N, C-alpha and C positions, 0 to 999 in steps of 0.2 A: 889532537883532531876528531871531526868527528865520529862515530863511529853510526855501522850502519840501521840499527835499529832504533840513535836519535833523530836520527836525517833524512829517515823514513817516516818517522810518527811526528816530529816539526813539518815538513815536507808538507802530510795529507792538513795537519790540524789546520794551517796557515792558510792551502790553495780552497777550504772547507769557509773561512771566514771572507775569503777575498770573496768568490764565489758567492759567496750568501750577503755582500754589501747590494745586491742587484744592480748593477753598473753594467749597462749594457754589454758596452763597447768591449769590458774587461770576457765577458763571460765568450765572446764570437771569438775575439784573439788564442782563448785557451783551449777553444770548441777548434777553431784553425789549429791550433797547435796539431791533437792527439789528432787532428786527419789528416795534418801530413805525415806522419809514422806512417801512418797507416799501408799496407801491404797497396802496391798498383806494377807501374812496369818495376817498380826499384821495389822488392821484399823489405819486408821490415829491418830484417838484422844490417842490411847495405845504411839505407837512410839512420840506424841511428850508431852507427862506423862515422856516414859524415857526423852527423851533430856528433860526436863523441871530438871530433880533429878542428871541427868550427868551436868545440869548447873549451878545447886546449888552448888553440890558437888567441879565441876573442877571452882566455886568463879565469874563468867562470868555476868554481872549485864544484862549489854546487850544481852545477850544469855537468860536470866532466863526472861526479860523483854516482849522477841520475842517468846520466848514457850508459855505463859499463853495468848494472843495475839489466837497464834496456838491454844491450847486447847480449851478457851473459845471456836472459830470461830470451832472450831471441837462440839464440842453439851458439855467437859468436867463437868462438875454440879461443885460448889463451893466447898461442901463435901470431893466430890476425889482429889479436888486439896489440899485439907488440909491434906489430908491423902497418895498426892505425896510428899508433905511440911516435914511431917514427916520421910517417906521415905529417902528422900535425909539427912534430919540431924542424923540418925540412922549414914546413907553408914558416911557422910560425917563428923560427929559427931560437936563439937560448932563452930570449923570458920563458920559452914554454917547460926547461927544466924544472921547477920546482912545479907547478902545475902535473909536468910527469911522475914527479915521485910522490907526491901526495896521489897521486889515482893509482901507483902504484902497490901502496901503501894501502890502501880503498878494497884494490883489486885482491891482496892480498886477505884485508876483510871477510870478502864474501867468497871467496874461497875453503879457507878455512871455514865458516861459517853451514856448507855442507861437508865437512869432516864430521 
């Protein structure tokens, strides 16, 4: 498993390398991704929870970790996250279970970092 520090360091370092490539399309995509999660009619927390469901259903563990971090920073409570997990499980089916396990493991690490 990737721990929080390793995950965030790797993500930031590689995003910088990617954006430093000068590719306009990639820069635009990254900018759009950032803007989509900004508050609008839906608040940031709701958008991050939607991103978390999609990430679990699409089985992207890096995305799940990222959205878990963002959800907790946006104030999403643990009980709400488990409701999000249940939506992902219903939408995605049993194939989501391994990602659910890793999400819970990573969430526990996030919570232990606060202690």
